[in-house]
VOPAGU-2260 file (C-alpha; in pm, 1 decimal, decimal comma):
REM VOPAGU-2260
SITE   aa  ch    i         X         Y         Z
SITE  MET   A    0       9,3       7,8      -1,4
SITE  ALA   A    1     143,0     325,0    -105,5
SITE  ARG   A    2     223,9     566,8     183,4
SITE  SER   A    3      -5,1     863,5      76,6
SITE  ASP   A    4    -289,7     575,1      93,7
SITE  LEU   A    5    -184,1     478,9     460,5
SITE  GLN   A    6    -174,5     839,4     536,7
SITE  ILE   A    7    -558,6     893,8     422,8
SITE  ARG   A    8    -612,9     622,7     604,2
SITE  ALA   A    9    -479,1     701,5     957,0
SITE  VAL   A   10    -711,2    1015,8     891,1
SITE  LEU   A   11   -1020,0     880,1     752,6
SITE  ALA   A   12   -1056,3     553,2     936,9
SITE  PRO   A   13   -1058,6     732,1    1297,5
SITE  THR   A   14   -1295,1    1000,2    1141,9
SITE  MET   A   15   -1543,3     745,8    1030,5
SITE  LEU   A   16   -1516,7     580,2    1354,4
SITE  GLY   A   17   -1602,7     884,4    1540,0
SITE  ILE   A   18   -1900,6     970,7    1353,4
SITE  VAL   A   19   -2026,5     648,3    1412,2
SITE  ALA   A   20   -1968,4     671,0    1780,8
SITE  LEU   A   21   -2119,2    1032,0    1799,0
SITE  VAL   A   22   -2455,2     890,6    1599,1
SITE  TYR   A   23   -2476,9     611,9    1825,5
SITE  TRP   A   24   -2428,0     803,3    2172,7
SITE  LEU   A   25   -2704,1    1084,5    2050,2
SITE  ASP   A   26   -2911,7     767,6    1952,7
SITE  TYR   A   27   -2888,3     601,5    2266,7
SITE  HIS   A   28   -2967,1     895,7    2476,0
SITE  THR   A   29   -3248,2     996,7    2200,0
SITE  ILE   A   30   -3082,5    1377,0    2211,5
SITE  LEU   A   31   -3198,0    1459,4    1877,6
SITE  CYS   A   32   -3504,0    1228,1    1808,5
SITE  SER   A   33   -3725,4    1092,1    2039,9
SITE  LYS   A   34   -3731,9     748,3    1910,4
SITE  GLN   A   35   -3429,4     560,1    2009,1
SITE  GLY   A   36   -3295,6     354,3    1673,9
SITE  ALA   A   37   -3411,7     661,4    1471,6
SITE  LEU   A   38   -3037,3     817,0    1400,7
SITE  SER   A   39   -2863,4     475,8    1350,1
SITE  GLY   A   40   -3127,8     383,0    1127,4
SITE  GLY   A   41   -3110,4     687,0     942,2
SITE  LEU   A   42   -2734,5     617,5     842,7
SITE  LEU   A   43   -2782,8     292,1     781,2
SITE  ALA   A   44   -3052,3     383,4     513,4
SITE  LEU   A   45   -2849,8     627,8     380,8
SITE  LEU   A   46   -2577,7     361,7     334,1
SITE  GLY   A   47   -2813,6      96,9     197,5
SITE  VAL   A   48   -2917,4     362,1     -96,0
SITE  LEU   A   49   -2537,6     447,3    -153,5
SITE  GLY   A   50   -2444,7      82,9    -149,3
SITE  THR   A   51   -2727,6      -0,4    -400,0
SITE  TRP   A   52   -2630,5     297,1    -637,2
SITE  GLU   A   53   -2272,6     153,6    -633,1
SITE  TYR   A   54   -2389,5    -180,4    -726,9
SITE  VAL   A   55   -2595,0     -42,4    -997,3
SITE  MET   A   56   -2247,3     117,3   -1138,9
SITE  LEU   A   57   -2039,9    -150,8   -1066,9
SITE  LEU   A   58   -2236,0    -390,9   -1305,1
SITE  ARG   A   59   -2317,2    -131,5   -1543,3
SITE  GLY   A   60   -1931,1     -78,9   -1598,7
SITE  PRO   A   61   -1908,4    -432,7   -1811,0
SITE  GLY   A   62   -2232,8    -353,2   -1965,8
SITE  PHE   A   63   -2461,6    -594,4   -1742,9
SITE  ALA   A   64   -2838,6    -524,0   -1779,7
SITE  VAL   A   65   -2973,7    -396,8   -1459,4
SITE  ALA   A   66   -3304,9    -174,2   -1386,8
SITE  GLY   A   67   -3108,2      73,4   -1207,1
SITE  LYS   A   68   -3359,4     364,0   -1124,4
SITE  THR   A   69   -3616,9      98,1   -1047,1
SITE  LEU   A   70   -3378,8     -89,7    -797,1
SITE  LEU   A   71   -3290,0     257,7    -604,1
SITE  PHE   A   72   -3620,5     364,1    -604,8
SITE  PHE   A   73   -3759,7      30,3    -448,6
SITE  THR   A   74   -3441,4      26,1    -195,7
SITE  ALA   A   75   -3526,8     351,3     -80,8
SITE  LEU   A   76   -3915,1     263,9     -23,6
SITE  LEU   A   77   -3848,5     -53,4     157,3
SITE  LEU   A   78   -3591,9     118,6     399,5
SITE  GLY   A   79   -3786,8     419,3     436,4
SITE  SER   A   80   -4074,5     184,5     560,5
SITE  ALA   A   81   -3897,0      65,6     831,5
SITE  PHE   A   82   -3941,2     390,2    1032,0
SITE  PRO   A   83   -4293,8     422,7    1076,8
SITE  LEU   A   84   -4349,2      50,3    1122,6
SITE  GLY   A   85   -4394,9    -112,6    1457,9
SITE  TRP   A   86   -4152,9    -356,0    1525,9
SITE  HIS   A   87   -4139,0    -651,3    1753,2
SITE  GLN   A   88   -4421,3    -799,0    1542,0
SITE  ILE   A   89   -4262,1   -1019,1    1306,4
SITE  ASP   A   90   -4516,3   -1073,3    1068,6
SITE  HIS   A   91   -4563,3    -717,5    1033,6
SITE  GLU   A   92   -4191,0    -674,8     993,9
SITE  PHE   A   93   -4202,8    -916,2     689,4
SITE  TYR   A   94   -4456,3    -771,7     496,5
SITE  PRO   A   95   -4254,4    -479,2     356,0
SITE  LEU   A   96   -4025,4    -738,6     225,1
SITE  VAL   A   97   -4236,8    -949,0      57,6
SITE  ILE   A   98   -4475,8    -658,8     -84,5
SITE  GLY   A   99   -4138,5    -494,3    -215,8
SITE  THR   A  100   -4000,8    -794,2    -358,0
SITE  MET   A  101   -4293,0    -814,6    -559,0
SITE  LEU   A  102   -4358,2    -482,5    -670,3
SITE  LEU   A  103   -4006,0    -503,7    -800,6
SITE  LEU   A  104   -4020,1    -817,5    -943,6
SITE  PHE   A  105   -4363,1    -780,4   -1121,4
SITE  PRO   A  106   -4288,1    -472,2   -1360,3
SITE  LEU   A  107   -3983,3    -644,0   -1458,7
SITE  LEU   A  108   -4117,8    -960,9   -1566,4
SITE  VAL   A  109   -4423,6    -732,2   -1754,8
SITE  ARG   A  110   -4117,8    -536,3   -1928,2
SITE  SER   A  111   -3939,8    -836,3   -2049,7
SITE  LEU   A  112   -4237,0    -930,3   -2255,9
SITE  GLY   A  113   -4147,6    -647,3   -2478,7
SITE  LYS   A  114   -3966,1    -722,5   -2811,0
SITE  ASN   A  115   -3697,0    -462,0   -2719,8
SITE  ASP   A  116   -3593,4    -617,8   -2386,3
SITE  MET   A  117   -3651,1    -977,2   -2485,3
SITE  LYS   A  118   -3302,7   -1038,2   -2496,4
SITE  VAL   A  119   -3205,8    -890,0   -2181,6
SITE  GLY   A  120   -3488,6    -932,5   -1974,9
SITE  LEU   A  121   -3395,1   -1243,6   -1766,0
SITE  GLU   A  122   -3022,5   -1099,5   -1684,6
SITE  LYS   A  123   -3212,1    -771,3   -1596,7
SITE  GLN   A  124   -3446,8    -926,3   -1369,6
SITE  GLY   A  125   -3171,0   -1150,3   -1229,5
SITE  ALA   A  126   -2910,4    -868,1   -1172,6
SITE  THR   A  127   -3182,7    -616,5   -1018,5
SITE  MET   A  128   -3329,4    -868,7    -790,4
SITE  LEU   A  129   -2954,2    -982,1    -662,8
SITE  GLY   A  130   -2888,5    -622,4    -564,5
SITE  PHE   A  131   -3228,2    -593,3    -365,2
SITE  LEU   A  132   -3138,2    -930,2    -174,3
SITE  PHE   A  133   -2818,7    -851,7    -145,1
SITE  VAL   A  134   -2812,9    -478,1      -0,1
SITE  ALA   A  135   -3160,7    -354,9      82,6
SITE  TRP   A  136   -3267,0    -671,1     256,0
SITE  PRO   A  137   -2976,5    -683,7     490,3
SITE  MET   A  138   -2979,7    -319,2     545,2
SITE  TYR   A  139   -3353,6    -322,9     629,3
SITE  PHE   A  140   -3292,0    -561,4     891,7
SITE  ALA   A  141   -3001,3    -392,8    1029,1
SITE  ILE   A  142   -3252,7     -84,4    1051,8
SITE  GLY   A  143   -3505,3    -316,7    1231,7
SITE  THR   A  144   -3226,2    -458,3    1469,2
SITE  CYS   A  145   -3197,2     -56,3    1562,6
SITE  PHE   A  146   -3557,8       1,3    1663,4
SITE  ARG   A  147   -3580,9    -355,6    1850,1
SITE  HIS   A  148   -3257,3    -335,7    2050,5
SITE  LEU   A  149   -2998,1     -72,2    1950,9
SITE  PRO   A  150   -2692,9    -170,5    2122,9
SITE  SER   A  151   -2700,8    -509,9    1910,7
SITE  VAL   A  152   -2621,9    -324,2    1602,3
SITE  LEU   A  153   -2297,7    -217,2    1776,3
SITE  PHE   A  154   -2249,4    -587,0    1883,4
SITE  VAL   A  155   -2282,5    -689,4    1546,4
SITE  VAL   A  156   -2054,9    -398,2    1395,9
SITE  LEU   A  157   -1773,1    -457,0    1659,1
SITE  VAL   A  158   -1778,5    -842,7    1639,7
SITE  CYS   A  159   -1762,5    -864,4    1252,8
SITE  LYS   A  160   -1523,8    -563,7    1203,4
SITE  GLY   A  161   -1315,0    -716,9    1509,0
SITE  GLY   A  162   -1296,4   -1037,8    1296,3
SITE  ASP   A  163   -1170,1    -844,1     998,9
SITE  ILE   A  164    -906,5    -649,5    1187,6
SITE  GLY   A  165    -804,0    -983,9    1347,6
SITE  GLY   A  166    -780,0   -1174,1    1018,0
SITE  TYR   A  167    -597,5    -892,9     852,1
SITE  CYS   A  168    -332,7    -892,6    1159,8
SITE  ILE   A  169    -292,7   -1289,4    1175,0
SITE  GLY   A  170    -272,6   -1308,6     785,4
SITE  ARG   A  171       4,7   -1038,8     742,8
SITE  LEU   A  172     201,0   -1202,0    1034,3
SITE  LEU   A  173     141,8   -1596,4     968,5
SITE  GLY   A  174     -44,6   -1605,9     669,0
SITE  ARG   A  175      81,2   -1867,0     433,5
SITE  HIS   A  176    -157,7   -2079,9     266,4
SITE  LYS   A  177    -399,0   -1925,1      22,9
SITE  LEU   A  178    -773,1   -1927,3     122,3
SITE  ILE   A  179    -942,9   -1870,6    -203,5
SITE  PRO   A  180    -689,0   -1716,5    -471,4
SITE  HIS   A  181    -895,5   -1709,8    -750,4
SITE  ILE   A  182   -1163,1   -1465,4    -573,7
SITE  SER   A  183    -920,5   -1299,4    -303,3
SITE  PRO   A  184    -539,1   -1367,7    -354,6
SITE  GLY   A  185    -448,8   -1190,7     -35,2
SITE  LYS   A  186    -679,8   -1395,9     208,2
SITE  THR   A  187    -535,4   -1701,5     392,5
SITE  ILE   A  188    -617,1   -1988,9     580,6
SITE  GLU   A  189    -430,0   -1855,9     859,2
SITE  GLY   A  190    -619,8   -1538,6     820,3
SITE  ALA   A  191    -941,7   -1665,2     823,9
SITE  LEU   A  192    -868,1   -1863,2    1140,1
SITE  GLY   A  193    -745,4   -1552,3    1291,1
SITE  SER   A  194   -1080,4   -1362,3    1204,8
SITE  LEU   A  195   -1289,4   -1627,5    1349,6
SITE  ALA   A  196   -1067,0   -1637,6    1693,6
SITE  SER   A  197   -1118,0   -1268,4    1694,6
SITE  SER   A  198   -1526,1   -1266,4    1670,1
SITE  VAL   A  199   -1556,2   -1562,6    1899,3
SITE  ALA   A  200   -1362,6   -1372,3    2184,8
SITE  LEU   A  201   -1528,6   -1023,1    2113,2
SITE  ALA   A  202   -1877,0   -1200,4    2090,2
SITE  ALA   A  203   -1813,7   -1363,4    2443,8
SITE  TRP   A  204   -1702,9   -1037,8    2598,6
SITE  LEU   A  205   -1953,5    -803,8    2447,7
SITE  ARG   A  206   -2244,2   -1014,6    2557,7
SITE  SER   A  207   -2242,6    -891,7    2916,0
SITE  VAL   A  208   -2147,2    -544,8    2782,0
SITE  LEU   A  209   -2387,7    -462,4    2532,4
SITE  LEU   A  210   -2656,1    -718,0    2541,2
SITE  GLU   A  211   -2729,0    -792,1    2898,0
SITE  PRO   A  212   -3023,3    -743,0    3069,2
SITE  VAL   A  213   -3263,5    -708,2    2750,2
SITE  VAL   A  214   -3084,4   -1001,7    2562,6
SITE  GLN   A  215   -2982,2   -1291,4    2796,9
SITE  LEU   A  216   -2703,7   -1465,9    2567,4
SITE  PRO   A  217   -2538,7   -1748,5    2753,4
SITE  LEU   A  218   -2215,0   -1798,7    2658,1
SITE  TRP   A  219   -2239,5   -2078,0    2496,7
SITE  ALA   A  220   -2489,5   -1916,4    2256,3
SITE  ALA   A  221   -2217,6   -1641,6    2215,6
SITE  LEU   A  222   -1959,1   -1855,9    2108,6
SITE  LEU   A  223   -2213,0   -2000,6    1849,6
SITE  VAL   A  224   -2327,1   -1651,5    1733,0
SITE  GLY   A  225   -1940,4   -1558,5    1690,6
SITE  VAL   A  226   -1875,7   -1856,6    1474,3
SITE  ALA   A  227   -2208,0   -1746,1    1295,8
SITE  LEU   A  228   -2136,5   -1401,1    1257,6
SITE  ASN   A  229   -1761,1   -1463,1    1141,4
SITE  PHE   A  230   -1879,6   -1691,8     892,8
SITE  THR   A  231   -2131,2   -1468,2     723,0
SITE  THR   A  232   -1878,0   -1185,4     769,4
SITE  GLN   A  233   -1582,5   -1353,6     561,9
SITE  THR   A  234   -1855,0   -1482,5     301,3
SITE  GLY   A  235   -1977,3   -1138,5     257,2
SITE  ASP   A  236   -1658,9    -992,2     191,5
SITE  LEU   A  237   -1566,2   -1296,5     -55,4
SITE  ILE   A  238   -1910,0   -1243,0    -239,8
SITE  GLU   A  239   -1826,2    -865,6    -278,9
SITE  SER   A  240   -1458,7    -971,9    -400,1
SITE  LEU   A  241   -1633,6   -1195,2    -657,8
SITE  LEU   A  242   -1880,9    -925,0    -784,3
SITE  LYS   A  243   -1586,3    -675,7    -810,4
SITE  ARG   A  244   -1363,3    -931,0    -987,8
SITE  ARG   A  245   -1638,8   -1005,7   -1236,4
SITE  CYS   A  246   -1669,6    -641,8   -1302,8
SITE  ASN   A  247   -1323,8    -575,2   -1346,0
SITE  ALA   A  248   -1314,2    -332,6   -1041,0
SITE  LYS   A  249   -1074,6    -298,3    -787,2
SITE  ASP   A  250   -1326,3    -106,1    -550,3
SITE  SER   A  251   -1702,4     -67,5    -584,1
SITE  SER   A  252   -1653,2     325,5    -587,7
SITE  LYS   A  253   -1419,0     579,3    -535,5
SITE  LEU   A  254   -1634,0     751,3    -316,5
SITE  LEU   A  255   -1391,4     722,1      -2,0
SITE  PRO   A  256   -1021,8     787,5     -74,6
SITE  ALA   A  257    -801,6     490,2       8,8
SITE  HIS   A  258   -1087,0     261,4     117,4
SITE  GLY   A  259   -1310,9     238,7    -181,7
SITE  GLY   A  260   -1706,5     238,7    -163,6
SITE  VAL   A  261   -1951,0     207,6      80,1
SITE  LEU   A  262   -2018,7    -168,8     -49,9
SITE  ASP   A  263   -1645,2    -214,6      58,9
SITE  LEU   A  264   -1739,1    -108,1     405,3
SITE  VAL   A  265   -2049,6    -302,1     478,6
SITE  ASP   A  266   -2005,8    -607,2     249,1
SITE  SER   A  267   -1875,4    -811,3     558,4
SITE  LEU   A  268   -2197,6    -680,4     749,1
SITE  LEU   A  269   -2480,5    -748,5     500,5
SITE  PHE   A  270   -2515,1   -1161,3     566,0
SITE  SER   A  271   -2432,7   -1082,9     946,1
SITE  PHE   A  272   -2715,3    -842,7    1008,3
SITE  CYS   A  273   -2949,1   -1108,5     861,9
SITE  VAL   A  274   -2818,7   -1382,0    1091,1
SITE  TRP   A  275   -2822,0   -1155,7    1406,4
SITE  PHE   A  276   -3195,1   -1044,5    1352,8
SITE  CYS   A  277   -3279,2   -1417,2    1339,8
SITE  VAL   A  278   -3101,9   -1458,5    1690,2
SITE  LEU   A  279   -3268,7   -1128,2    1833,9
SITE  VAL   A  280   -3623,3   -1244,5    1742,2
SITE  TRP   A  281   -3568,9   -1575,7    1897,5
SITE  LEU   A  282   -3421,6   -1444,4    2203,4
SITE  THR   A  283   -3657,6   -1119,7    2259,4
């Protein structure tokens, strides 16, 4: 990595962490908004829309067909629907997902019947729906987690990103055996195991700091949650790497200097938010 990139990272990374910490603190104490979770949910909604835009631009680069405006509209609609929704009722929470998905899919199906859209209709449906499921759905669950139990959002972020950092450090120090070189040449088996150990240790420690007493998570369950979150963290990162490699792109965008784009920041959290939401529903 170039020295200038390291300098930019040294400034930008703490700045982003500071912004996240400030938003969480204001949200937790309901200083700017009377509803706890609204500020963090708003930040996640913004990241979700930006991540969807990056997904569209990423696919359009090599010429893949994707209904960009339609996808962005329904992503914003889905994420916006989370705010007036009365959470803690699982059936109501899934209504926007089902309705939004069908409202997105049906026009794409009808449009593909046209003569001009016939050749790319199926590809456009697949690419558009993939973006909706890959970005919009997880960010919707993340916003729902904010309203169900705000501290557990921080729990997921720290466990997943802690795993990323642990994996990077162990991989740089001890990495010898490539994990999946055709997708991500820099990742090693040693780094993956270091990432797993870091996430499990953080999950065991943070359960009493951030989850209790609202969410009762025994130690054995915290260890399993750490494994599940880390597995989805590493998988999400690899899937986004596959997407970028298929589109011949180094980063999802150039939005953040030396960091890439929003998708590069949240890729490891997407599937993890889905897993944790299911755990949270089960526990509460």
